[in-house]
C-alpha positions as CSV (number, residue, x, y, z in Angstrom):
1,X,-17.5,-22.5,29.5
2,X,-15.8,-21.6,32.7
3,X,-12.4,-22.3,31.2
4,X,-13.1,-20.0,28.3
5,X,-14.3,-17.3,30.6
6,X,-11.2,-17.6,32.8
7,X,-9.0,-17.4,29.7
8,X,-10.7,-14.3,28.6
9,X,-10.3,-12.7,32.1
10,X,-6.6,-13.6,32.1
11,X,-6.1,-12.0,28.6
12,X,-7.9,-8.9,29.7
13,X,-5.8,-8.6,32.9
14,X,-2.6,-9.1,30.9
15,X,-3.4,-6.3,28.5
16,X,-4.4,-4.0,31.3
17,X,-1.2,-4.6,33.2
18,X,0.9,-4.2,30.0
19,X,-0.9,-0.9,29.2
20,X,-0.1,0.4,32.7
21,X,3.5,-0.6,32.5
22,X,3.9,1.1,29.1
23,X,2.4,4.2,30.6
24,X,4.4,4.3,33.8
25,X,7.9,3.2,32.6
26,X,10.2,4.6,30.0
27,X,10.0,2.8,26.7
28,X,12.1,2.2,23.6
29,X,11.6,4.2,20.5
30,X,9.7,1.4,18.8
31,X,7.4,0.9,21.8
32,X,6.8,4.6,22.1
33,X,6.0,4.8,18.4
34,X,3.6,2.0,18.7
35,X,2.0,3.7,21.7
36,X,1.6,7.0,19.7
37,X,0.1,5.2,16.6
38,X,-2.3,3.3,18.8
39,X,-3.3,6.4,20.7
40,X,-3.7,8.4,17.5
41,X,-6.0,5.7,16.1
42,X,-8.2,5.8,19.2
43,X,-8.1,9.6,19.9
44,X,-6.8,11.5,16.9
45,X,-8.1,14.8,18.3
46,X,-5.4,14.7,21.0
47,X,-2.7,15.0,18.3
48,X,-3.8,18.3,16.9
49,X,-2.4,21.7,18.0
50,X,0.4,22.4,20.4
51,X,0.3,19.0,22.0
52,X,1.3,17.3,18.8
53,X,5.0,17.9,19.4
54,X,4.8,16.5,22.9
55,X,3.1,13.2,21.8
56,X,5.3,12.8,18.7
57,X,8.7,13.2,20.4
58,X,11.2,10.5,19.6
59,X,8.8,9.1,17.0
60,X,10.6,8.1,13.7
61,X,9.9,10.2,10.6
62,X,8.0,7.5,8.8
63,X,5.5,7.2,11.6
64,X,5.2,11.0,11.7
65,X,4.6,11.1,8.0
66,X,1.7,8.7,8.4
67,X,0.2,10.8,11.1
68,X,0.6,14.0,9.2
69,X,-0.9,12.4,6.1
70,X,-3.9,11.2,8.0
71,X,-4.4,14.6,9.5
72,X,-4.3,16.2,6.1
73,X,-6.8,13.7,4.8
74,X,-9.1,14.5,7.7
75,X,-8.8,18.2,7.1
76,X,-9.5,17.7,3.3
77,X,-12.6,15.7,4.1
78,X,-13.9,18.5,6.4
79,X,-13.1,21.0,3.6
80,X,-15.0,18.9,1.1
81,X,-18.0,18.8,3.3
82,X,-17.9,22.6,3.7
83,X,-17.6,23.0,-0.1
84,X,-20.6,20.7,-0.7
85,X,-22.7,22.9,1.6
86,X,-21.6,26.0,-0.3
87,X,-22.3,24.3,-3.6
88,X,-25.8,23.3,-2.5
89,X,-26.4,26.9,-1.2
90,X,-25.2,28.4,-4.5
91,X,-27.4,26.0,-6.5
92,X,-30.4,27.0,-4.5
93,X,-29.7,30.7,-5.0
94,X,-29.2,30.1,-8.7
95,X,-32.5,28.3,-9.0
96,X,-34.3,31.0,-7.1
97,X,-32.8,33.7,-9.3
98,X,-33.8,31.9,-12.5
99,X,-37.3,31.4,-11.2
100,X,-37.7,35.0,-10.1
101,X,-36.2,36.4,-13.3
102,X,-38.8,34.4,-15.4
103,X,-41.7,35.4,-13.2
104,X,-40.6,39.0,-13.1
105,X,-40.6,39.1,-16.8
106,X,-44.2,37.9,-16.8
107,X,-45.3,40.2,-14.1
108,X,-44.0,43.2,-16.0
109,X,-46.5,42.4,-18.8
110,X,-49.5,42.5,-16.4
111,X,-51.7,45.6,-16.6
112,X,-51.7,46.1,-12.8
113,X,-49.1,47.1,-10.4
114,X,-48.3,44.9,-7.5
115,X,-45.7,43.7,-5.0
116,X,-43.7,40.4,-4.8
117,X,-44.0,38.4,-1.6
118,X,-42.4,35.3,-0.2
119,X,-44.5,32.4,1.2
120,X,-43.2,32.3,4.7
121,X,-45.4,29.7,6.4
122,X,-47.8,26.9,5.6
123,X,-49.8,25.0,8.2
124,X,-49.2,21.2,7.8
125,X,-52.7,20.6,9.2
126,X,-54.2,23.1,6.8
127,X,-52.0,22.6,3.7
128,X,-54.6,23.8,1.2
129,X,-56.3,26.2,3.5
130,X,-54.0,29.1,4.2
131,X,-50.5,30.4,4.2
132,X,-48.6,33.6,5.2
133,X,-46.6,36.0,3.1
134,X,-43.9,38.5,4.2
135,X,-45.7,41.7,3.0
136,X,-48.3,43.7,4.8
137,X,-49.9,47.1,5.1
138,X,-46.5,48.8,5.3
139,X,-45.9,47.6,1.7
140,X,-49.4,48.6,0.5
141,X,-51.1,45.2,0.8
142,X,-54.8,45.4,1.6
143,X,-57.5,42.9,2.5
144,X,-59.0,41.0,-0.5
145,X,-56.0,41.8,-2.8
146,X,-55.7,39.2,-5.5
147,X,-52.8,36.8,-5.3
148,X,-51.1,35.4,-8.5
149,X,-48.6,32.7,-8.9
150,X,-46.5,31.7,-11.9
151,X,-46.2,28.2,-13.3
152,X,-45.1,26.9,-16.7
153,X,-44.6,30.4,-18.0
154,X,-48.1,31.6,-17.1
155,X,-49.7,33.7,-14.4
156,X,-52.5,32.0,-12.5
157,X,-54.9,32.7,-9.7
158,X,-53.7,31.6,-6.3
159,X,-56.2,33.3,-4.0
160,X,-56.7,36.5,-2.0
161,X,-55.4,38.3,1.0
162,X,-57.5,37.4,4.0
163,X,-55.8,39.2,7.0
164,X,-53.3,42.1,6.8
165,X,-50.8,43.0,9.5
166,X,-48.0,45.5,9.5
167,X,-45.3,43.4,7.8
168,X,-47.0,40.2,6.9
169,X,-50.4,38.9,5.7
170,X,-52.5,35.8,5.7
171,X,-53.6,34.4,2.4
172,X,-56.7,32.4,1.6
173,X,-56.0,30.2,-1.5
174,X,-58.8,29.2,-3.9
175,X,-58.4,25.6,-2.7
176,X,-59.7,26.5,0.8
177,X,-63.1,25.0,1.5
178,X,-64.7,28.5,1.9
179,X,-63.2,30.0,-1.3
180,X,-65.2,30.4,-4.5
181,X,-64.7,32.2,-7.8
182,X,-67.0,32.8,-10.8
183,X,-65.3,31.5,-13.9
184,X,-66.0,30.8,-17.5
185,X,-64.2,29.3,-20.6
186,X,-61.9,31.6,-22.5
187,X,-64.5,32.1,-25.3
188,X,-67.3,32.6,-22.8
189,X,-70.7,31.0,-23.3
190,X,-71.5,30.4,-19.7
191,X,-70.5,31.2,-16.2
192,X,-70.1,28.7,-13.3
193,X,-68.9,28.7,-9.7
194,X,-65.5,27.1,-8.9
195,X,-65.2,26.2,-5.2
196,X,-62.4,25.0,-3.0
197,X,-62.6,21.5,-1.5
198,X,-59.6,21.7,0.9
199,X,-57.6,19.5,-1.5
200,X,-55.5,20.2,-4.6
201,X,-58.6,20.1,-6.8
202,X,-61.4,22.6,-7.3
203,X,-65.1,21.7,-7.8
204,X,-67.0,23.4,-10.6
205,X,-70.7,23.7,-9.9
206,X,-73.8,25.1,-11.6
207,X,-72.6,24.5,-15.2
208,X,-75.6,24.7,-17.5
209,X,-76.6,21.2,-18.6
210,X,-76.6,22.2,-22.2
211,X,-73.0,23.4,-22.0
212,X,-70.4,21.5,-24.1
213,X,-67.8,21.4,-21.4
214,X,-64.9,19.0,-22.1
215,X,-61.9,17.8,-20.2
216,X,-59.0,20.1,-21.0
217,X,-61.0,23.3,-21.3
218,X,-59.2,26.3,-19.9
219,X,-61.1,28.4,-17.4
220,X,-60.6,32.1,-16.4
221,X,-62.1,34.3,-13.8
222,X,-65.3,36.1,-14.9
223,X,-65.6,39.9,-14.9
224,X,-68.9,39.4,-13.0
225,X,-67.1,38.4,-9.8
226,X,-66.6,40.9,-7.0
227,X,-63.4,39.6,-5.4
228,X,-61.2,38.8,-8.4
229,X,-60.5,40.7,-11.6
230,X,-61.7,39.1,-14.8
231,X,-59.5,37.2,-17.2
232,X,-57.1,35.6,-14.7
233,X,-56.2,32.0,-15.6
234,X,-57.9,29.7,-13.1
235,X,-57.1,26.2,-14.3
236,X,-58.1,23.4,-16.6
237,X,-61.1,21.1,-16.5
238,X,-59.8,17.7,-15.4
239,X,-63.0,15.6,-15.4
240,X,-66.7,16.3,-16.3
241,X,-69.4,14.5,-14.3
242,X,-72.7,13.5,-16.0
243,X,-75.8,15.4,-14.8
244,X,-77.6,13.8,-11.9
245,X,-81.3,13.1,-12.4
246,X,-82.3,15.4,-9.5
247,X,-80.1,18.4,-10.7
248,X,-80.4,20.7,-13.6
249,X,-76.7,21.4,-14.0
250,X,-73.5,19.4,-14.4
251,X,-70.3,19.5,-12.3
252,X,-66.6,19.1,-13.0
253,X,-63.2,18.9,-11.4
254,X,-60.7,21.6,-12.1
255,X,-56.9,21.4,-11.8
256,X,-55.7,24.8,-10.6
257,X,-53.4,26.8,-12.7
258,X,-50.8,27.0,-9.9
259,X,-49.8,24.1,-7.7
260,X,-50.0,25.4,-4.1
261,X,-47.4,22.9,-3.0
262,X,-44.8,24.5,-5.2
263,X,-45.5,28.1,-4.1
264,X,-42.4,30.0,-2.9
265,X,-43.2,33.5,-4.2
266,X,-46.5,35.2,-5.1
267,X,-47.4,38.5,-6.8
268,X,-50.0,40.6,-4.9
269,X,-52.1,42.9,-7.2
270,X,-52.8,46.4,-5.9
271,X,-56.2,47.9,-6.7
272,X,-57.8,49.3,-8.8
273,X,-58.7,45.9,-10.3
274,X,-59.7,45.6,-14.0
275,X,-60.0,43.1,-16.8
276,X,-57.3,42.4,-19.2
277,X,-54.8,39.6,-18.5
278,X,-56.6,36.7,-20.3
279,X,-54.1,34.5,-22.0
280,X,-51.1,35.2,-19.8
């Protein structure tokens, strides 16, 4: 073991001494070329700019060609990285324009005026409880204004404006645990209360026990509610629970019309509020 260690030390000392001699004393063209190639391999950045001519003096053309080729390859790789960033940015802009164009076409068919807003912030600890939008009182947004989202070519209820500031507002989605909305099937027949649970699902309560409620039934806001206009698509019944012996109504889970996780833009309705967008 000691002999191997001594041999390693001797080799290290030899190369250190050789390196010092090559640095201190004049060298032949071959040695100088080898020194430049080795130095370029370890510290290529030293060979860019005005210092390049100094380091490359007396180096044969074939060595210089290798160095220049490597520098060009490095520059091309950097350019490819920049182009990839531009490509991804352009793709994101294209997707956004496509999404907004489709949603704008739908919003133009709504009977109410409103303003588009971007979702600017979501609280990770309160993912289904609240979010902020970049429009406020200066853009005509008021407390309790209805918020719509667009998904799969349809407008759907997202929630309402909870707090209004000058240039931004806080939104309370229907998935929030304190949110509720009166709803009914498209053809009517009964009204029930959909409540937020703090998750991606809504809970439908107070459904009359004699109602023929089935999974897949589409639900819309009822005109009898005070906070939301009637006829707004709320969601689809996901599961119906049997009536408990101690209750005189049945319950169901509702899948909201708009997935809050995918929200990037919303449409805020301006008052006055009225019925009339059922089926959008």
